[in-house]
N, C-alpha and C positions, 0 to 999 in steps of 0.2 A: 750226166742229168741219171742220176738213179729212178728207177720208174717210180719211187714214194716220192721223190720231185717233180715225176710227171704228172701226176696225176692233177693237182690242182693248176696247171699249168694249161696243157695239153687242151683239156675244154674250152678255158677259158681263148687261145688261141685259133680251136677251131671255128668257135662263134665270133672271135675277131676278124673272120674270114668270111663268115657269111657260110661256113660250110655244113653240110648233113654230115653225119657221120661218113655214110657212104664217098661223099666229094671227098672226104678229104683220105680217103682208103684210097680213093682212085689219085690222087694226089701226091699222095705218098709212098704210093706202092708195095703196101700191106693190106690183108686182107680187113673190112671192116671188123673183123672179130677183134684184131690185134687192136684197133683203135680203141674197141672199146675194152678190152681188158686192159691195156695205157691207161686209157681214163678213169678206170674203175681199181688204179695202182695196184694190179696184181703181180705177185712175183716170178710171173711164167712166163714174163716177156725179157727175150735175150737184151743186154744193152746194147747191141750193135742195131736189133731195131727200133730200140727208142730213137738213137740219133739220127737211126736213116728218117722217122718223123719228125724229129727235131728239124733234121736239115733240110728238110721240104718244106715245111712250115715256115721257115726264116724264110727259103728263097720266095717263098707265095706272101712275104712282107710282114711278116710276124717278128719283134723285135723280142728277144729274151732278155732279160734284167738280171743281174747277179744278184745275190742274197742280199738284201735291204734295200737295193732299189727296187721301189714300190712305185711305179704307176698302174692305177686301176687293176691291182691283185697282179701284178709282174707280168701284162702284156701287154705292148703298144704295137699299136698298127703303124705302117710309115704312112 
């Protein structure tokens, strides 16, 4: 998942879980500043960090859909 792909997905995933930015940071193991940078689509976020956030959100119940599979903006809760 490239950062520009994470931008529209990460806030929706976080909101689907009912998490604040700080809560998302806690469960993903990154700083709240990093969550904010990913959500803003900043290019200074390492790919490995984006993947770490994605994996943690998936473990918390988010299902990321492939391109073209859109349900509520590309995010579906389990």
